N, C-alpha and C positions, 0 to 999 in steps of 0.2 A: 548416559543415565541422567535423569534431571536432577538437579541439586540447587539448593540456594546459593546466589552469588552476590547478594547484596550485603551492605555493612552490617556486621556481627553486632556491633554496639547498639544499632537500631532495634534488634531483637530483645536486648536487656532493658531498654528504656521502655519497650511497649509493654513487658512484662512487670515493669516497676521494680525489678531488683537485678542484681549481678548474676548472670547465669556463668560467668567465667569461661566465656567462648574463645577468649584469645590468650589464654595462658597467663604468664607472667605479666603481661601489659596490664591485665585486670587489676593488678595490685600497685601500679604507678600512677602518679599525677596525670598521665596521658590519656587514661581510661575516660572514654567519653561519657559514660554514665555518671562520672563524679562531677564532670563539668556541665552536663545537662540532665539532670535527674528528673526528666518529666516525658511524658509520652511523645513521640515523634509526630510531626504532621502539624498542620496550621493551627489547630486548636489544642495541641497537646499541653502547652503551659497552662492555659485556662482551665482544662479539665483537671490537672493535678492541683491546682491553687484551690478550686471550689471543691473539688472531690463528687463523688456519686455513690449512690448505693446500688451495688450490683445485683442484678436477679440471679436467681438459681442458675439459670441457663449460662449466664455471663461467667459465672464461678467455675461452672463446668467446663466451659470453653477455653477460659484463661489456663485451667489446670491441664487440659489436653495440649493446647498450644506450647505451654512452658516445657512439658516432657518431650514434645516433639522437636523443640528448638534445642534443648540441652544435648539430646542424642543426635541431632541433625538428621532427622527423618521427615521425608514428605508424607503428605496426608494418606495417599494410598496405601504405602507400605505399612504405615503405622495403624491403618484400620485392619490390614491383614495381620499384622501382629495380635491385634487385639481378638481377631476371630480365632486364631490358634490358641490364645489364652483361654478362651471361654471353653473350648473343647477340652482342654486338659483338666487333670483332677487338681482340685484345691482352688483357692480364692482366684478368681480372675485378675484381680488388680495386682497381686503379688506375682502371679505367672507371667503378665505382661512385664512388669519391671525386670524379672529375672530374665526374661528373653532379650530385653534391651541391653542388660549388663552383660550378656554372654556373646553379643555381637562381637566380631573379630576385631574390628576398630575400637570398641570399647575396652575389651581386654588387653590390647596393645596399650592403650592410653593408661587403664588401672595397673598395669606393671611397670609404668613409668618410663615406657620407652619412647614416648612422645609427650610433648607439653600440653597438648590439648587434642580433641577428638579430630579436629580438621587435619592436624598433622599426621595423627595416627591413621586416617582414611587414606591420605595420600601416601603414606609409606606402605599400606597394604595394597593399594591400587597399583604401585609401581612393582609389585612383585618381590619384595625384600624379605618376606616371611614364608616359612614353610609350616604346615600344620600336618602333624603325624606323618612327617616325611616327605609330604607333597607340596610343591610351590601352590600358592594360591593368591589371586589378586581380588578377591572378592570381599570387601569391607563388611557386607551385610552377613556373612556367614556366621551361623549360630553355633556356637562351640557347646561340648557336653563335658561333664566331669571326666576326668582321665585324658583329656585332649591336651596335646603339648604342641607348643610353637617355637620356632627357633628362627634366628636370622640367618639367612643363606650365606654360604661362604663367600660367594662373589661379592656380596653386599658388604660384608665386614671390612673390605678393602677401602671402602669410601671413606672420607673424612668424617662424615656424620656418625657413622657406627663405630669408627676408631675412637671418638670422643665419647660415645654413647655411656659407657660404664660411669665415668666420672660425673657426667650430668645426671644420669638415672638414680645416683645415690641421694639426690636431694628430694626426689619423690618416692614417697612410701608406696609399697606394694599392697593392694588389697588383700585382705587376710583370707579370703576364699580361694586366693592365687598364691602361687610360689614362683619365685624368679631365681635364676642364676646369672648375675652380670659377668661373671667370669666367661660362660659359655654362651652369653646373650640368648638365653632360652627361658622358657616358662611353663607352667603346667596349670589347668584348671583342677583344683582339689575338689570342690563341691560347689553347689548351688548358693548363691549368696542369700543371707538370710535379710528380712525386712530392715533390720537395725542397722545394717551394712550397706544399705543403698541410700541415695540422697534424701534426707528427711524432708525437703521442701517439697517434694513431689506428693500430690495427694491422689493417690490411685482410686480411691473411692468416687471422688469426683470424675474421673475418666471413665469409670465403669457407669456411672449415672448417665454421662453424656452420651455414650453409645448404646444406653439402654433405653432411650427416649421413644 
């Protein structure tokens, strides 16, 4: 499956803000965005210094690209998610964000079982989790309220998962989820509300981008 394999910090610099794609490193002096807070490329420093007035299309594009990069999704799949969101009852923008939040890799991250979505995607791809009693290795699997996930018994014997309860305590679980660190399991309680999703995302601009 295709995926972005370039520098994660380059994506933050392009969007002009921290997207926290590298977990704890983003909070340290090693963060590349803090050292080079300007757009990448030959003219990035000049563009940042002089600034420019963005067109409506540019704002819509940046909103879409930011959401894609935060959740680690390529264009074709992101467009497919939007098509599904349009067909569901309710605001398409909120439907889209809820779908992105309910991806299995994001749920693993939101439960605190991984420090970032990249690590969560890798854990899922390696088959460390079971959903509703069945092993899965599909990070893009979209969960529903009532779905349960648990770390496989075989995986619990690895060093990573032996240390997981102590590490996960530092990361709060999203309130629309519940987790049990002793059993290394969790459950989707309900759909996330708009106020419980990243406030820096502008779903209306994304809707406008795909409605052109």
